C-alpha positions in Angstrom: 65.8 18.2 221.8 66.3 17.6 225.5 64.7 15.0 227.9 61.8 16.8 229.8 60.0 15.5 232.7 56.3 16.4 232.5 53.8 16.5 235.5 50.2 16.9 235.5 47.8 17.4 238.5 45.8 14.4 239.5 42.1 14.6 238.7 40.7 13.7 242.2 37.4 12.3 242.4 35.1 12.5 245.6 34.8 9.1 247.3 38.1 7.9 245.7 40.3 6.1 248.3 44.1 7.1 247.9 47.3 6.3 249.5 50.2 9.1 249.5 53.7 8.0 249.8 56.9 10.0 250.6 55.2 13.3 251.8 54.3 15.0 255.1 50.6 13.9 254.0 51.8 10.3 253.8 48.9 7.7 254.5 45.5 6.5 253.5 42.9 9.2 252.6 39.3 9.4 251.3 38.8 12.3 248.9 35.8 14.2 250.2 35.7 17.4 248.1 37.5 18.9 245.1 37.6 22.3 243.6 39.9 23.8 240.9 42.4 24.8 243.6 41.9 22.7 246.8 41.2 19.1 247.8 39.7 17.9 251.1 40.7 14.6 252.4 39.6 12.5 255.2 41.7 10.1 257.3 39.8 6.7 257.4 41.3 5.9 260.9 40.9 9.1 262.9 38.1 10.7 260.8 40.1 13.9 260.6 39.3 16.0 257.5 42.1 18.5 256.1 42.0 20.8 253.1 45.0 21.5 251.0 46.0 23.1 247.7 45.9 20.5 245.0 49.4 18.8 245.2 49.4 15.1 243.9 50.5 13.6 240.7 49.5 10.1 239.6 52.2 7.3 240.0 50.4 4.0 239.8 47.2 2.3 240.6 47.1 -1.1 242.3 45.0 -3.2 244.8 46.3 -3.0 248.3 44.9 -3.1 251.8 43.1 0.1 252.8 43.3 1.6 255.2 46.7 0.2 256.0 47.0 0.8 259.9 50.2 -1.1 260.2 
């Protein structure tokens, strides 16, 4: 047996507030729409909406300031 790291796609929920770390998509987002292959996110500061292929994996859930404009 060998150690294996297993990843699973995160099950986004419309209306969910998320924070992405260490990515070109870093920052605070609200989930607007989810399909089997795409996720549409909205920036709470600029209002800009972007649609990407699903890409995130769950790391942790915690209470923090959102949006964090610092």
